[in-house]
C-alpha positions in Angstrom: 59.5 118.2 -81.1 62.1 118.7 -83.7 64.4 121.7 -83.9 63.2 122.2 -87.6 60.1 122.5 -86.9 58.3 125.8 -85.7 56.7 125.9 -82.3 52.8 125.8 -82.2 52.2 125.1 -85.5 52.4 121.9 -87.9 52.2 121.1 -91.6 49.6 119.3 -93.1 49.5 118.8 -96.8 46.1 118.8 -98.5 45.7 116.7 -101.4 42.9 118.9 -102.8 44.9 121.9 -103.0 48.5 120.5 -103.4 50.4 123.0 -101.1 51.4 122.9 -97.6 49.2 124.7 -95.2 50.1 125.8 -91.5 47.5 124.9 -89.2 47.5 125.3 -85.1 48.0 122.5 -83.0 46.7 124.2 -80.0 45.7 127.4 -78.5 47.8 126.9 -75.6 50.7 126.1 -77.5 50.7 129.3 -80.0 53.6 131.8 -79.5 53.8 135.3 -80.5 57.5 134.5 -82.1 57.1 134.2 -86.0 58.9 130.9 -87.2 62.6 131.6 -88.5 62.9 130.7 -92.4 65.2 128.0 -91.8 62.7 126.5 -89.5 59.7 126.8 -92.1 62.5 125.7 -95.1 63.3 122.7 -93.0 59.7 121.9 -92.1 58.3 122.2 -95.9 61.0 120.1 -97.3 60.7 117.0 -95.0 57.1 115.8 -96.0 58.3 115.7 -99.4 61.5 113.8 -100.5 61.4 113.1 -104.4 65.0 111.3 -103.5 63.2 108.7 -101.6 60.5 108.4 -103.8 62.5 107.8 -106.4 65.1 105.5 -104.7 61.8 103.3 -103.5 60.9 103.1 -107.0 64.7 102.1 -108.1 65.1 99.6 -105.2 61.9 97.7 -106.9 63.4 97.1 -110.0 66.0 94.8 -108.2 63.3 92.5 -108.0 63.3 92.4 -111.6 66.7 91.0 -112.0 66.3 88.1 -113.6 64.0 90.0 -116.4 67.0 92.1 -116.8 69.4 88.9 -117.2 66.8 87.6 -119.9 66.8 90.6 -122.0 70.6 90.6 -121.9 70.4 86.5 -122.7 68.3 87.3 -125.9 70.1 90.2 -127.4 73.3 88.1 -127.3 71.7 85.2 -128.4 70.1 87.1 -131.2 73.5 88.6 -132.4 75.2 85.2 -132.4 72.4 83.5 -134.5 72.8 86.6 -136.9 76.2 86.8 -137.0 76.5 82.7 -137.3 74.0 82.6 -140.3 75.5 85.6 -142.1 78.8 82.9 -142.4 76.5 80.0 -143.8 77.6 81.1 -147.4 81.2 80.3 -146.7 80.6 76.6 -146.8 80.2 77.1 -150.7 83.2 79.2 -151.0 86.8 78.2 -152.2 90.4 79.7 -150.5 91.5 82.2 -152.3 94.1 84.8 -152.0 91.6 87.1 -149.9 90.4 84.1 -147.9 93.4 81.8 -147.3 92.0 78.2 -146.5 93.0 78.3 -142.6 90.7 81.4 -142.3 87.8 79.8 -144.2 87.9 76.8 -142.2 87.7 79.2 -138.9 84.7 80.9 -140.3 82.9 77.6 -141.3 83.3 76.4 -137.9 81.9 79.9 -136.7 79.2 79.2 -139.2 78.2 76.4 -136.8 79.7 77.3 -133.4 77.8 80.8 -133.3 74.2 80.1 -134.0 74.7 77.0 -131.5 76.0 79.4 -128.9 73.2 81.8 -129.7 70.4 79.4 -129.1 72.2 78.0 -125.6 71.7 81.8 -124.8 68.4 82.2 -125.7 67.3 79.3 -123.7 69.7 79.5 -121.0 70.8 75.9 -121.7 74.2 75.4 -120.8 75.3 79.0 -120.7 78.5 78.8 -118.8 80.0 76.8 -121.7 78.4 79.4 -124.3 79.7 81.9 -122.2 83.1 81.1 -122.4 83.1 80.4 -125.9 81.8 83.9 -127.0 84.5 85.4 -124.5 87.0 83.7 -126.4 85.8 84.5 -129.6 85.4 88.0 -128.7 88.9 88.3 -127.4 90.2 86.8 -130.6 88.2 89.4 -133.0 89.2 92.3 -130.5 92.9 91.0 -130.8 92.9 90.7 -134.6 91.0 94.2 -135.0 93.6 95.8 -133.0 96.7 94.0 -134.1 95.9 92.8 -137.5 93.3 95.7 -139.2 94.9 98.3 -136.6 91.2 99.4 -135.9 90.8 101.7 -133.0 88.1 101.5 -130.3 86.0 103.8 -132.5 87.0 104.0 -135.5 84.8 106.6 -137.3 83.2 105.7 -140.8 83.4 101.8 -139.7 82.7 100.0 -136.7 85.7 100.0 -134.2 86.0 97.4 -131.8 83.5 99.2 -129.1 81.0 96.6 -130.4 82.8 93.6 -129.8 84.0 94.6 -126.7 80.4 95.0 -125.4 79.5 91.7 -126.6 82.4 90.5 -124.4 81.5 92.3 -121.4 77.9 90.8 -121.8 79.1 87.2 -122.1 81.3 87.7 -119.1 78.4 88.9 -117.2 76.4 86.1 -117.8 78.8 83.8 -117.1 79.9 85.1 -113.7 76.4 86.1 -112.8 74.5 82.9 -114.3 71.4 82.6 -116.5 69.1 83.8 -114.3 65.4 82.2 -113.3 64.0 82.3 -116.7 66.4 79.6 -118.3 66.4 75.7 -118.8 68.9 75.4 -116.5 67.1 76.8 -113.7 64.0 74.9 -114.6 66.0 71.5 -114.7 67.7 71.9 -111.4 64.2 72.3 -109.8 63.0 68.9 -110.7 
């Protein structure tokens, strides 16, 4: 018998009533000494452990880590495809004072590279290469925002470089963890 359990009594939880009740174990073990409050408190808390139940539920979520990687890959892929498609209009532009020829050429390259990297992320094919490319791109964007545009991390009315930092961290995560079970790379390696 544990030191926290009152002598001669046990707790049984009745689902109909939803509250604990004391029930004698046997007539020979019933004592005249009433249980102390700390004994009752310890005994009442023992059957219901919300932390344990929550941890069991959360630990089962680890079985779905590949689903989490798929969601992360889909999110990054969609972002890069949309940003790359937005740059397609640069193909019809001519160099100007606002957009020098070197910057225009970089934008034209990104108009092709970003959607390809996004497609690679979505399908889970060549993800290490896409992750490295996206990471290098995001480091360049963050560097430009900090040193050229003098934008802070959170810029108030406009976006700072917090979004770019989040995309960089996501790309690095996929680089180090891999694309997960739901990817073309994994399917091709099985065959």
